[in-house]
Steps between C-alpha positions, in 0.01 A plus 500: 500500500189714475695795380688322230201317350277808540739729336572264209126464423448870527792567263342279237171688549679830473682412176170422339294787640765770452488458123164653459456878488185715451368852551297391800641768741364854502658722241706800602476812273334273240783250504414131588743304694661163440360270762659186640395267783772470760296251709131402491327820613808720463538707183772716377409791265791663316451846337720679242375851456628708209641846533177629341294371790356718763774379737788487267730200439439259775561134595255386772422156639203432715473172697145445624359241738195440720613504864211270604651211290607259777813369328651851464706675772618853568832530690742776585853435615878575446576123534754574768495514878563870534300783373777698347637236248463587130437253224406527133149373415648216303716390794203533739283284274771230496531510881133504558449177298798331673431604859129514549351204688144524379552358151444832323627582154543857383283605191604862492693738724526874527743733679355632826540806714745783480766504773700748697823593308833666588427798270171578684368398829770251607772767509840360604712670755806678346356486145363852499183394331216742460143423418186713502675771703636260772869417520522343856629145513263221594713176491862396496432276190220486244187337640258377237146437643168521313321831516150368566325257746630150415401148592677170415324164561277624776745719688527881497862576401486874495252791553471779246730808450515704812475876540847490645655373175578833350364622286169354578315428176149412620302192566585188291251246362534118530341219303394175655261209472245434782436147618187473282724597204369848465774735362551815722679832461546668831702757707597285797622635836670264746431579862764368734491493885816423710408457868748470777330270743729607781407869487160444343576769240426462133685652196413522138771460240475710182568221266595135443826426310526859364807724467653596841404864437556789726232562775360158437439186714527199259437136586705237305406135475697196393320515158626850445850612398803300631634851618320834517839688463389755752721801570713520810247728674236222512412333830397132454350217708486126424203296605520124458206264480492137619354370175436604141258801480297620200374854455152494367195727501402387853808328662603548854822343652765572763873513536766617750749785473841340458716796400526882527715682245563871569580750231870497389559145601474147340200419286278194563481227243161356377449127548207262485213562750651845593346845472701822508361844620685798353458853622645819351470874571197609698413127556831422669365559856282189459822295537489570873162329537656151462738281700655160441260236617184700427221295350353673191167435334468570130152539339412592139198609308432651157261759362416572134433859435295405209245327718567127439673415831316180576585355151858618529533302822467180293775597244817290514701658213511870423717725289548879511517727197560839360166673446138422418393576138124430518286412798150347463478622148599860584820643380734629772587792282879454465634776278857370466590477124815296560529198265582235756541118459236367723403184696143513606255283701131559433145380565258479211132567516424127473719430811795360305860615589737632243888511513614758251844580364583794264847557364639848451796725441572315172434716195347305207419203722301631799521854634295429818163641580446833661389460858217740443362267220483178697159561631367522142673190385392305798141594453520365133576151628246506780723568797327682784787507758867494441826622643853537379769272653861595455566596140785649295794262473339260755195433283522135402276204453593122475253233378474141381636447156482136397679288755680793655476873564595813316475878539175621361625855447828671417621705800653836423826401679786433265713184488880488481472500119297823508162336407190542703344231710725467807302407817539718811494336847189599693393487869208259459300316229130435437422143391201343338541121533300186455464190710268214427408318814539128534448230753303495819140390537190705537260439804162609606622833629774622258671425168810292468823648649780530245806278569723774368386833637267398776202699380145359476364471154206360299147422620427315832362149494179505703509124554856471616444488876741365758323387814633447849306297753421608855269350768257758639258451791134597457384829651162619599438636146736313267554129421832339580688216337796485265554843335662512155628851424687626190827662577463735208148628485352384842232289324380244761276202565422252786497124509426262798254767615424544870171701534499841665427485872244782507472762768405420853416669827429867575167676528348749264357814643258757375797692346769246429537150352635223702889466536639152429670349796749328267613764247361819667324605180141630502242263332128450463243780533421766752231384754236773509391362841849470639459780744665538835285661770654786696245678712202557261716508178725277289863571582602425140251687281312713757156360422221561756404192709134445634408245764225257395322220693401179328122464506426866569350575152343832597806628694306585813753333728286199591385179326120477488209361293536805282839370391342160420234658283770709318698187444196326338451801274860500411484136405187573304693737279399832636731791419663524845847629555684299764853381526542121450641450841198644675256242330738205477403322818681174425820666360492305168555816296148521352138579596273206512182361666731351761597845616134587557425181687807547722392855586141388587631207710730737682214743576299197632798433729612180330863404543645548150854512358511826315675841482193684631610769731860502377642847442720612212648817362436544130677767291329759288160315557273745682126443470245757623228337709253765386576424136482128568151518652378714210616238252356227708163651515472566130 
């Protein structure tokens, strides 16, 4: 229901907005484009350059969008289960709209990567094909797989062109969109580890879903080709997994060896949840390292040679391409003067992404731009990074046109009647689509979740809490009661409060606070007098202990009238240094007249209740008798 209503409303919008045109796009060689709005935030600029222009007669269309716009999506796929199926861009658009389960609708689509062909790298046995000086057969039937690193819907479906795929033509770029919607151009290596848990040995395949080239070890997944068409000299092993596996930038999973296929015999068939290991030439000896029943662990990682590995780990859709034309505003210096119909993906200085189509090989209509001039043209329209997808007869773009779709360009392939404009089938397609979220309800932690695609959208609602109740007992430090806690943001509050119990028990020392007998946490303050005597020192802090006698104010070892006189002077406010314990005869924690009276009565041999004569060790309280008498006499 959402799709039908949404598409009808959008079609009405498009019919009204597509009628306007202006010269809002950047001019090329002084020629302003005709600009239409394909969708809010997505413009299409069409250029018709005359033969007198710096670039000759050209037809160029540039579709531009801001990748940060939340209702726009970048996808790459071939719309079929296996990697080697070919579709025209128009067919791919139709299938994408029909089959996707996220409510997306294509706005514009561009042909994707080059693929291995029978006349070049995918040389068929018995055909006698020669390419780049190599004439050895590679497959028994043409195998069409993308040339660059490719991802569909979060899964890596093939690594880039291997050195074993003769002739090796260098590292290939790939274009993808990071999770934060940052467009990226990278050179992505896929690192694969195949560990036999029985022997504890690890092996490294040369590629994923690549051609079964000589001297190579290739891993094939159930998202790759239905058959690798390997030659009879290939040794192969099947590994089956218990459940569905996905090959991502950090996936690890296991399977068991279920079949061994020696060279010259039967070939294994790919099926769901299966992987196939294929060895040829110098790698054939690895076949002996496996036996039926062995448990195999597969692990994967990626690395971007251009330095953006961490961002690339968040990419879910990626397409390979032919060659970079300009990188970070600097020309790659291509000198090729071939006039070549081109499909290009680029990133502008303002962060926008462009999908570009240029027709060629059609005299008087569009001759195609020289590859060596693309850096200059791209700079004119503010593109800082761009690379060429598959071009030539494969260059084709489809975009919304009223309530339907049409080819934006006129491919150089001829139709049955001899006219230009026939579409060629391609190995994958790049899609720009829209999807307007609907349904769901925002909460205090996140926006609403779309009923169609399952993505979060819109602002959060800071007041939309959902509380669960739980009874909690009070602790030493925290109140108890009925706890109300939000399941989304963990906001919480208490009702029916039971006060905190407080800490209890334990004894503070001169070094440590007391330890609660209930929760075993430290609490309170350190007790500076909390020493423990061991010999003449504190066993905790090592402080020196000195023995004092209550009533012996002059420290001469006896209690006499001299002590009574000193006590009177002390009470009179004389500057006399003496520990409290020595002069506190009644033990009330202070010096008073009572202490003097008790001392005198004791000297007169009265029977008194006092601490006179009691001995006690005091720490770090050493008084010199000589110094005391000097102060007392002053």
